[in-house]
mmCIF file of the N, C-alpha and C atoms, coordinates in Angstrom:
data_MODEL
# 
_entry.id   MODEL 
# 
loop_
_atom_site.group_PDB 
_atom_site.id 
_atom_site.type_symbol 
_atom_site.label_atom_id 
_atom_site.label_alt_id 
_atom_site.label_comp_id 
_atom_site.label_asym_id 
_atom_site.label_entity_id 
_atom_site.label_seq_id 
_atom_site.pdbx_PDB_ins_code 
_atom_site.Cartn_x 
_atom_site.Cartn_y 
_atom_site.Cartn_z 
_atom_site.occupancy 
_atom_site.B_iso_or_equiv 
_atom_site.pdbx_formal_charge 
_atom_site.auth_seq_id 
_atom_site.auth_comp_id 
_atom_site.auth_asym_id 
_atom_site.auth_atom_id 
_atom_site.pdbx_PDB_model_num 
ATOM 1   N N  . MET A 1 1  ? 113.587 19.381 77.454 1.00 0.00 ? 1  MET A N  1 
ATOM 2   C CA . MET A 1 1  ? 113.525 20.702 76.302 1.00 0.00 ? 1  MET A CA 1 
ATOM 3   C C  . MET A 1 1  ? 111.808 21.018 76.328 1.00 0.00 ? 1  MET A C  1 
ATOM 4   N N  . LYS A 1 2  ? 111.049 20.344 76.409 1.00 0.00 ? 2  LYS A N  1 
ATOM 5   C CA . LYS A 1 2  ? 109.836 21.056 76.224 1.00 0.00 ? 2  LYS A CA 1 
ATOM 6   C C  . LYS A 1 2  ? 109.612 20.953 77.660 1.00 0.00 ? 2  LYS A C  1 
ATOM 7   N N  . LYS A 1 3  ? 110.186 20.409 78.739 1.00 0.00 ? 3  LYS A N  1 
ATOM 8   C CA . LYS A 1 3  ? 109.859 21.178 79.970 1.00 0.00 ? 3  LYS A CA 1 
ATOM 9   C C  . LYS A 1 3  ? 109.986 22.632 80.054 1.00 0.00 ? 3  LYS A C  1 
ATOM 10  N N  . ILE A 1 4  ? 111.177 22.864 79.915 1.00 0.00 ? 4  ILE A N  1 
ATOM 11  C CA . ILE A 1 4  ? 112.119 24.281 79.716 1.00 0.00 ? 4  ILE A CA 1 
ATOM 12  C C  . ILE A 1 4  ? 111.567 25.080 78.850 1.00 0.00 ? 4  ILE A C  1 
ATOM 13  N N  . ILE A 1 5  ? 110.787 25.195 78.091 1.00 0.00 ? 5  ILE A N  1 
ATOM 14  C CA . ILE A 1 5  ? 110.026 25.640 77.173 1.00 0.00 ? 5  ILE A CA 1 
ATOM 15  C C  . ILE A 1 5  ? 108.718 26.184 77.507 1.00 0.00 ? 5  ILE A C  1 
ATOM 16  N N  . THR A 1 6  ? 108.272 25.209 78.402 1.00 0.00 ? 6  THR A N  1 
ATOM 17  C CA . THR A 1 6  ? 107.069 25.718 78.927 1.00 0.00 ? 6  THR A CA 1 
ATOM 18  C C  . THR A 1 6  ? 107.025 26.472 80.055 1.00 0.00 ? 6  THR A C  1 
ATOM 19  N N  . PHE A 1 7  ? 107.976 26.469 80.921 1.00 0.00 ? 7  PHE A N  1 
ATOM 20  C CA . PHE A 1 7  ? 108.327 26.866 82.146 1.00 0.00 ? 7  PHE A CA 1 
ATOM 21  C C  . PHE A 1 7  ? 109.040 28.329 81.862 1.00 0.00 ? 7  PHE A C  1 
ATOM 22  N N  . LEU A 1 8  ? 109.796 28.574 80.938 1.00 0.00 ? 8  LEU A N  1 
ATOM 23  C CA . LEU A 1 8  ? 109.865 29.923 79.902 1.00 0.00 ? 8  LEU A CA 1 
ATOM 24  C C  . LEU A 1 8  ? 108.535 30.642 79.340 1.00 0.00 ? 8  LEU A C  1 
ATOM 25  N N  . VAL A 1 9  ? 107.610 30.029 78.776 1.00 0.00 ? 9  VAL A N  1 
ATOM 26  C CA . VAL A 1 9  ? 106.463 30.308 78.147 1.00 0.00 ? 9  VAL A CA 1 
ATOM 27  C C  . VAL A 1 9  ? 105.587 31.086 79.835 1.00 0.00 ? 9  VAL A C  1 
ATOM 28  N N  . ALA A 1 10 ? 105.402 30.205 80.396 1.00 0.00 ? 10 ALA A N  1 
ATOM 29  C CA . ALA A 1 10 ? 104.642 30.081 81.913 1.00 0.00 ? 10 ALA A CA 1 
ATOM 30  C C  . ALA A 1 10 ? 105.081 31.401 82.429 1.00 0.00 ? 10 ALA A C  1 
ATOM 31  N N  . SER A 1 11 ? 106.624 31.353 82.968 1.00 0.00 ? 11 SER A N  1 
ATOM 32  C CA . SER A 1 11 ? 107.192 32.319 83.546 1.00 0.00 ? 11 SER A CA 1 
ATOM 33  C C  . SER A 1 11 ? 106.852 34.252 82.893 1.00 0.00 ? 11 SER A C  1 
ATOM 34  N N  . LEU A 1 12 ? 106.770 33.793 81.573 1.00 0.00 ? 12 LEU A N  1 
ATOM 35  C CA . LEU A 1 12 ? 106.724 35.186 80.894 1.00 0.00 ? 12 LEU A CA 1 
ATOM 36  C C  . LEU A 1 12 ? 105.604 35.913 80.660 1.00 0.00 ? 12 LEU A C  1 
ATOM 37  N N  . LEU A 1 13 ? 104.466 34.865 80.807 1.00 0.00 ? 13 LEU A N  1 
ATOM 38  C CA . LEU A 1 13 ? 103.024 34.969 80.648 1.00 0.00 ? 13 LEU A CA 1 
ATOM 39  C C  . LEU A 1 13 ? 102.499 35.525 82.151 1.00 0.00 ? 13 LEU A C  1 
ATOM 40  N N  . THR A 1 14 ? 103.403 34.832 83.077 1.00 0.00 ? 14 THR A N  1 
ATOM 41  C CA . THR A 1 14 ? 102.996 35.494 84.658 1.00 0.00 ? 14 THR A CA 1 
ATOM 42  C C  . THR A 1 14 ? 103.836 36.665 84.574 1.00 0.00 ? 14 THR A C  1 
ATOM 43  N N  . SER A 1 15 ? 104.931 36.997 84.295 1.00 0.00 ? 15 SER A N  1 
ATOM 44  C CA . SER A 1 15 ? 105.002 38.427 84.574 1.00 0.00 ? 15 SER A CA 1 
ATOM 45  C C  . SER A 1 15 ? 104.500 39.225 83.679 1.00 0.00 ? 15 SER A C  1 
ATOM 46  N N  . LEU A 1 16 ? 103.642 39.403 82.210 1.00 0.00 ? 16 LEU A N  1 
ATOM 47  C CA . LEU A 1 16 ? 103.329 39.818 81.967 1.00 0.00 ? 16 LEU A CA 1 
ATOM 48  C C  . LEU A 1 16 ? 101.725 40.083 82.280 1.00 0.00 ? 16 LEU A C  1 
ATOM 49  N N  . ALA A 1 17 ? 101.161 39.672 83.226 1.00 0.00 ? 17 ALA A N  1 
ATOM 50  C CA . ALA A 1 17 ? 100.009 39.573 84.034 1.00 0.00 ? 17 ALA A CA 1 
ATOM 51  C C  . ALA A 1 17 ? 100.254 40.484 85.142 1.00 0.00 ? 17 ALA A C  1 
ATOM 52  N N  . ILE A 1 18 ? 101.370 40.235 85.815 1.00 0.00 ? 18 ILE A N  1 
ATOM 53  C CA . ILE A 1 18 ? 101.972 41.052 87.181 1.00 0.00 ? 18 ILE A CA 1 
ATOM 54  C C  . ILE A 1 18 ? 102.227 42.528 86.538 1.00 0.00 ? 18 ILE A C  1 
ATOM 55  N N  . SER A 1 19 ? 102.787 42.767 85.731 1.00 0.00 ? 19 SER A N  1 
ATOM 56  C CA . SER A 1 19 ? 103.133 44.210 85.607 1.00 0.00 ? 19 SER A CA 1 
ATOM 57  C C  . SER A 1 19 ? 102.153 44.918 84.774 1.00 0.00 ? 19 SER A C  1 
ATOM 58  N N  . ALA A 1 20 ? 100.959 44.470 84.143 1.00 0.00 ? 20 ALA A N  1 
ATOM 59  C CA . ALA A 1 20 ? 99.944  45.086 83.371 1.00 0.00 ? 20 ALA A CA 1 
ATOM 60  C C  . ALA A 1 20 ? 99.013  46.290 84.419 1.00 0.00 ? 20 ALA A C  1 
ATOM 61  N N  . GLU A 1 21 ? 99.355  47.278 84.472 1.00 0.00 ? 21 GLU A N  1 
ATOM 62  C CA . GLU A 1 21 ? 99.066  48.271 84.639 1.00 0.00 ? 21 GLU A CA 1 
ATOM 63  C C  . GLU A 1 21 ? 97.498  49.142 84.221 1.00 0.00 ? 21 GLU A C  1 
ATOM 64  N N  . PRO A 1 22 ? 96.370  49.115 84.822 1.00 0.00 ? 22 PRO A N  1 
ATOM 65  C CA . PRO A 1 22 ? 95.411  49.823 84.177 1.00 0.00 ? 22 PRO A CA 1 
ATOM 66  C C  . PRO A 1 22 ? 95.396  51.280 83.875 1.00 0.00 ? 22 PRO A C  1 
ATOM 67  N N  . VAL A 1 23 ? 94.308  51.263 82.464 1.00 0.00 ? 23 VAL A N  1 
ATOM 68  C CA . VAL A 1 23 ? 94.530  52.733 81.984 1.00 0.00 ? 23 VAL A CA 1 
ATOM 69  C C  . VAL A 1 23 ? 93.429  53.494 83.464 1.00 0.00 ? 23 VAL A C  1 
ATOM 70  N N  . LYS A 1 24 ? 93.779  54.778 84.303 1.00 0.00 ? 24 LYS A N  1 
ATOM 71  C CA . LYS A 1 24 ? 92.986  55.362 84.807 1.00 0.00 ? 24 LYS A CA 1 
ATOM 72  C C  . LYS A 1 24 ? 92.167  56.443 84.428 1.00 0.00 ? 24 LYS A C  1 
ATOM 73  N N  . MET A 1 25 ? 90.730  56.622 84.965 1.00 0.00 ? 25 MET A N  1 
ATOM 74  C CA . MET A 1 25 ? 90.127  57.491 84.595 1.00 0.00 ? 25 MET A CA 1 
ATOM 75  C C  . MET A 1 25 ? 90.094  58.300 85.955 1.00 0.00 ? 25 MET A C  1 
ATOM 76  N N  . SER A 1 26 ? 90.300  59.153 85.623 1.00 0.00 ? 26 SER A N  1 
ATOM 77  C CA . SER A 1 26 ? 90.372  60.600 86.650 1.00 0.00 ? 26 SER A CA 1 
ATOM 78  C C  . SER A 1 26 ? 88.877  60.943 87.247 1.00 0.00 ? 26 SER A C  1 
ATOM 79  N N  . LYS A 1 27 ? 88.668  61.678 88.428 1.00 0.00 ? 27 LYS A N  1 
ATOM 80  C CA . LYS A 1 27 ? 87.518  62.320 88.260 1.00 0.00 ? 27 LYS A CA 1 
ATOM 81  C C  . LYS A 1 27 ? 87.055  63.414 87.666 1.00 0.00 ? 27 LYS A C  1 
ATOM 82  N N  . SER A 1 28 ? 87.384  63.932 86.861 1.00 0.00 ? 28 SER A N  1 
ATOM 83  C CA . SER A 1 28 ? 87.625  64.863 85.778 1.00 0.00 ? 28 SER A CA 1 
ATOM 84  C C  . SER A 1 28 ? 87.044  64.477 84.717 1.00 0.00 ? 28 SER A C  1 
ATOM 85  N N  . GLY A 1 29 ? 87.454  62.632 84.314 1.00 0.00 ? 29 GLY A N  1 
ATOM 86  C CA . GLY A 1 29 ? 86.535  62.348 82.533 1.00 0.00 ? 29 GLY A CA 1 
ATOM 87  C C  . GLY A 1 29 ? 87.984  61.840 81.988 1.00 0.00 ? 29 GLY A C  1 
ATOM 88  N N  . ILE A 1 30 ? 89.240  61.723 82.802 1.00 0.00 ? 30 ILE A N  1 
ATOM 89  C CA . ILE A 1 30 ? 90.187  61.941 81.879 1.00 0.00 ? 30 ILE A CA 1 
ATOM 90  C C  . ILE A 1 30 ? 90.988  60.517 81.522 1.00 0.00 ? 30 ILE A C  1 
ATOM 91  N N  . CYS A 1 31 ? 91.131  60.029 80.585 1.00 0.00 ? 31 CYS A N  1 
ATOM 92  C CA . CYS A 1 31 ? 91.872  58.669 80.592 1.00 0.00 ? 31 CYS A CA 1 
ATOM 93  C C  . CYS A 1 31 ? 93.329  59.046 80.519 1.00 0.00 ? 31 CYS A C  1 
ATOM 94  N N  . HIS A 1 32 ? 93.757  58.158 81.412 1.00 0.00 ? 32 HIS A N  1 
ATOM 95  C CA . HIS A 1 32 ? 95.079  58.171 81.826 1.00 0.00 ? 32 HIS A CA 1 
ATOM 96  C C  . HIS A 1 32 ? 95.754  56.960 81.224 1.00 0.00 ? 32 HIS A C  1 
ATOM 97  N N  . ALA A 1 33 ? 96.576  56.443 80.239 1.00 0.00 ? 33 ALA A N  1 
ATOM 98  C CA . ALA A 1 33 ? 97.372  55.372 79.953 1.00 0.00 ? 33 ALA A CA 1 
ATOM 99  C C  . ALA A 1 33 ? 99.031  55.225 81.048 1.00 0.00 ? 33 ALA A C  1 
ATOM 100 N N  . PRO A 1 34 ? 99.085  53.905 81.026 1.00 0.00 ? 34 PRO A N  1 
ATOM 101 C CA . PRO A 1 34 ? 100.559 53.824 81.727 1.00 0.00 ? 34 PRO A CA 1 
ATOM 102 C C  . PRO A 1 34 ? 101.457 54.550 81.084 1.00 0.00 ? 34 PRO A C  1 
ATOM 103 N N  . GLY A 1 35 ? 102.231 55.261 81.114 1.00 0.00 ? 35 GLY A N  1 
ATOM 104 C CA . GLY A 1 35 ? 103.321 55.902 80.948 1.00 0.00 ? 35 GLY A CA 1 
ATOM 105 C C  . GLY A 1 35 ? 102.999 57.452 80.159 1.00 0.00 ? 35 GLY A C  1 
ATOM 106 N N  . SER A 1 36 ? 101.578 57.611 80.469 1.00 0.00 ? 36 SER A N  1 
ATOM 107 C CA . SER A 1 36 ? 101.339 59.278 80.084 1.00 0.00 ? 36 SER A CA 1 
ATOM 108 C C  . SER A 1 36 ? 101.717 60.146 80.933 1.00 0.00 ? 36 SER A C  1 
ATOM 109 N N  . THR A 1 37 ? 101.559 61.789 80.743 1.00 0.00 ? 37 THR A N  1 
ATOM 110 C CA . THR A 1 37 ? 102.310 62.493 81.546 1.00 0.00 ? 37 THR A CA 1 
ATOM 111 C C  . THR A 1 37 ? 101.788 61.886 83.124 1.00 0.00 ? 37 THR A C  1 
ATOM 112 N N  . TYR A 1 38 ? 100.740 62.307 82.915 1.00 0.00 ? 38 TYR A N  1 
ATOM 113 C CA . TYR A 1 38 ? 100.101 62.506 84.264 1.00 0.00 ? 38 TYR A CA 1 
ATOM 114 C C  . TYR A 1 38 ? 99.944  61.217 85.318 1.00 0.00 ? 38 TYR A C  1 
ATOM 115 N N  . TYR A 1 39 ? 100.317 59.869 84.414 1.00 0.00 ? 39 TYR A N  1 
ATOM 116 C CA . TYR A 1 39 ? 99.517  58.813 85.516 1.00 0.00 ? 39 TYR A CA 1 
ATOM 117 C C  . TYR A 1 39 ? 99.987  58.289 86.527 1.00 0.00 ? 39 TYR A C  1 
ATOM 118 N N  . LYS A 1 40 ? 101.384 59.019 86.743 1.00 0.00 ? 40 LYS A N  1 
ATOM 119 C CA . LYS A 1 40 ? 101.510 58.632 88.097 1.00 0.00 ? 40 LYS A CA 1 
ATOM 120 C C  . LYS A 1 40 ? 100.855 59.542 88.764 1.00 0.00 ? 40 LYS A C  1 
ATOM 121 N N  . GLN A 1 41 ? 100.802 61.027 88.953 1.00 0.00 ? 41 GLN A N  1 
ATOM 122 C CA . GLN A 1 41 ? 99.894  61.606 89.752 1.00 0.00 ? 41 GLN A CA 1 
ATOM 123 C C  . GLN A 1 41 ? 98.867  61.557 90.111 1.00 0.00 ? 41 GLN A C  1 
ATOM 124 N N  . THR A 1 42 ? 98.010  60.651 89.187 1.00 0.00 ? 42 THR A N  1 
ATOM 125 C CA . THR A 1 42 ? 96.586  60.563 89.294 1.00 0.00 ? 42 THR A CA 1 
ATOM 126 C C  . THR A 1 42 ? 96.262  59.340 90.086 1.00 0.00 ? 42 THR A C  1 
ATOM 127 N N  . LYS A 1 43 ? 95.525  59.442 91.358 1.00 0.00 ? 43 LYS A N  1 
ATOM 128 C CA . LYS A 1 43 ? 95.450  59.004 92.440 1.00 0.00 ? 43 LYS A CA 1 
ATOM 129 C C  . LYS A 1 43 ? 94.072  58.625 92.750 1.00 0.00 ? 43 LYS A C  1 
ATOM 130 N N  . SER A 1 44 ? 93.144  59.418 92.429 1.00 0.00 ? 44 SER A N  1 
ATOM 131 C CA . SER A 1 44 ? 91.528  59.017 92.445 1.00 0.00 ? 44 SER A CA 1 
ATOM 132 C C  . SER A 1 44 ? 91.092  58.864 90.863 1.00 0.00 ? 44 SER A C  1 
ATOM 133 N N  . TYR A 1 45 ? 90.971  57.393 90.882 1.00 0.00 ? 45 TYR A N  1 
ATOM 134 C CA . TYR A 1 45 ? 90.087  57.298 89.335 1.00 0.00 ? 45 TYR A CA 1 
ATOM 135 C C  . TYR A 1 45 ? 89.918  55.732 89.427 1.00 0.00 ? 45 TYR A C  1 
ATOM 136 N N  . THR A 1 46 ? 89.468  56.011 88.404 1.00 0.00 ? 46 THR A N  1 
ATOM 137 C CA . THR A 1 46 ? 88.561  54.308 88.359 1.00 0.00 ? 46 THR A CA 1 
ATOM 138 C C  . THR A 1 46 ? 89.221  53.711 87.443 1.00 0.00 ? 46 THR A C  1 
ATOM 139 N N  . PRO A 1 47 ? 89.840  52.064 87.552 1.00 0.00 ? 47 PRO A N  1 
ATOM 140 C CA . PRO A 1 47 ? 90.323  51.787 86.462 1.00 0.00 ? 47 PRO A CA 1 
ATOM 141 C C  . PRO A 1 47 ? 90.044  50.884 85.514 1.00 0.00 ? 47 PRO A C  1 
ATOM 142 N N  . TYR A 1 48 ? 90.289  50.845 84.089 1.00 0.00 ? 48 TYR A N  1 
ATOM 143 C CA . TYR A 1 48 ? 90.155  50.484 82.560 1.00 0.00 ? 48 TYR A CA 1 
ATOM 144 C C  . TYR A 1 48 ? 90.929  49.218 82.773 1.00 0.00 ? 48 TYR A C  1 
ATOM 145 N N  . PRO A 1 49 ? 90.795  48.169 81.961 1.00 0.00 ? 49 PRO A N  1 
ATOM 146 C CA . PRO A 1 49 ? 91.830  47.555 81.281 1.00 0.00 ? 49 PRO A CA 1 
ATOM 147 C C  . PRO A 1 49 ? 92.792  47.912 80.274 1.00 0.00 ? 49 PRO A C  1 
ATOM 148 N N  . THR A 1 50 ? 91.643  48.356 79.861 1.00 0.00 ? 50 THR A N  1 
ATOM 149 C CA . THR A 1 50 ? 91.963  49.258 78.119 1.00 0.00 ? 50 THR A CA 1 
ATOM 150 C C  . THR A 1 50 ? 91.883  50.508 77.317 1.00 0.00 ? 50 THR A C  1 
ATOM 151 N N  . LEU A 1 51 ? 92.567  51.467 77.073 1.00 0.00 ? 51 LEU A N  1 
ATOM 152 C CA . LEU A 1 51 ? 92.131  52.637 76.828 1.00 0.00 ? 51 LEU A CA 1 
ATOM 153 C C  . LEU A 1 51 ? 90.726  52.985 75.920 1.00 0.00 ? 51 LEU A C  1 
ATOM 154 N N  . LYS A 1 52 ? 90.262  51.706 75.203 1.00 0.00 ? 52 LYS A N  1 
ATOM 155 C CA . LYS A 1 52 ? 89.381  51.917 74.323 1.00 0.00 ? 52 LYS A CA 1 
ATOM 156 C C  . LYS A 1 52 ? 88.258  51.812 75.790 1.00 0.00 ? 52 LYS A C  1 
ATOM 157 N N  . ASP A 1 53 ? 88.806  50.829 76.313 1.00 0.00 ? 53 ASP A N  1 
ATOM 158 C CA . ASP A 1 53 ? 87.418  50.694 77.583 1.00 0.00 ? 53 ASP A CA 1 
ATOM 159 C C  . ASP A 1 53 ? 87.065  52.059 77.884 1.00 0.00 ? 53 ASP A C  1 
ATOM 160 N N  . CYS A 1 54 ? 87.794  52.481 78.671 1.00 0.00 ? 54 CYS A N  1 
ATOM 161 C CA . CYS A 1 54 ? 88.227  54.009 79.237 1.00 0.00 ? 54 CYS A CA 1 
ATOM 162 C C  . CYS A 1 54 ? 87.224  55.070 78.308 1.00 0.00 ? 54 CYS A C  1 
ATOM 163 N N  . LEU A 1 55 ? 87.510  54.912 77.241 1.00 0.00 ? 55 LEU A N  1 
ATOM 164 C CA . LEU A 1 55 ? 86.800  56.200 76.316 1.00 0.00 ? 55 LEU A CA 1 
ATOM 165 C C  . LEU A 1 55 ? 85.530  55.581 76.007 1.00 0.00 ? 55 LEU A C  1 
ATOM 166 N N  . SER A 1 56 ? 85.017  54.555 76.129 1.00 0.00 ? 56 SER A N  1 
ATOM 167 C CA . SER A 1 56 ? 83.800  54.194 75.340 1.00 0.00 ? 56 SER A CA 1 
ATOM 168 C C  . SER A 1 56 ? 82.579  53.979 76.989 1.00 0.00 ? 56 SER A C  1 
ATOM 169 N N  . ALA A 1 57 ? 83.606  54.480 78.378 1.00 0.00 ? 57 ALA A N  1 
ATOM 170 C CA . ALA A 1 57 ? 82.977  54.615 79.224 1.00 0.00 ? 57 ALA A CA 1 
ATOM 171 C C  . ALA A 1 57 ? 82.408  56.017 79.835 1.00 0.00 ? 57 ALA A C  1 
ATOM 172 N N  . GLY A 1 58 ? 82.684  57.076 78.715 1.00 0.00 ? 58 GLY A N  1 
ATOM 173 C CA . GLY A 1 58 ? 82.681  58.435 78.636 1.00 0.00 ? 58 GLY A CA 1 
ATOM 174 C C  . GLY A 1 58 ? 84.212  59.395 78.748 1.00 0.00 ? 58 GLY A C  1 
ATOM 175 N N  . GLY A 1 59 ? 84.814  58.646 78.931 1.00 0.00 ? 59 GLY A N  1 
ATOM 176 C CA . GLY A 1 59 ? 86.046  59.774 79.140 1.00 0.00 ? 59 GLY A CA 1 
ATOM 177 C C  . GLY A 1 59 ? 86.969  60.118 77.973 1.00 0.00 ? 59 GLY A C  1 
ATOM 178 N N  . ARG A 1 60 ? 87.715  60.680 78.507 1.00 0.00 ? 60 ARG A N  1 
ATOM 179 C CA . ARG A 1 60 ? 88.212  61.628 76.876 1.00 0.00 ? 60 ARG A CA 1 
ATOM 180 C C  . ARG A 1 60 ? 90.012  61.554 76.959 1.00 0.00 ? 60 ARG A C  1 
ATOM 181 N N  . MET A 1 61 ? 90.501  61.737 75.971 1.00 0.00 ? 61 MET A N  1 
ATOM 182 C CA . MET A 1 61 ? 92.159  61.902 76.180 1.00 0.00 ? 61 MET A CA 1 
ATOM 183 C C  . MET A 1 61 ? 92.701  63.345 76.533 1.00 0.00 ? 61 MET A C  1 
ATOM 184 N N  . PRO A 1 62 ? 93.668  63.424 76.879 1.00 0.00 ? 62 PRO A N  1 
ATOM 185 C CA . PRO A 1 62 ? 94.262  64.292 77.909 1.00 0.00 ? 62 PRO A CA 1 
ATOM 186 C C  . PRO A 1 62 ? 94.586  65.503 76.537 1.00 0.00 ? 62 PRO A C  1 
ATOM 187 N N  . LYS A 1 63 ? 94.413  66.738 77.056 1.00 0.00 ? 63 LYS A N  1 
ATOM 188 C CA . LYS A 1 63 ? 95.116  67.646 75.868 1.00 0.00 ? 63 LYS A CA 1 
ATOM 189 C C  . LYS A 1 63 ? 96.186  67.996 75.289 1.00 0.00 ? 63 LYS A C  1 
ATOM 190 N N  . LYS A 1 64 ? 97.136  67.244 76.499 1.00 0.00 ? 64 LYS A N  1 
ATOM 191 C CA . LYS A 1 64 ? 98.744  67.251 76.564 1.00 0.00 ? 64 LYS A CA 1 
ATOM 192 C C  . LYS A 1 64 ? 99.254  65.929 76.473 1.00 0.00 ? 64 LYS A C  1 
# 
């Protein structure tokens, strides 16, 4: 039973790590979080692990 739980926890952590998408700061300095309006359309960007990191680097939130 312990092996099954360990396997399930490891699988969950692996899937979370793979699916984590970065916050994108566009060339115009707008921070786009995963799921936001223009996230998928933003092609030229600097990636950040969190929205807080993106904002701390001088980015701003989108107006919409």
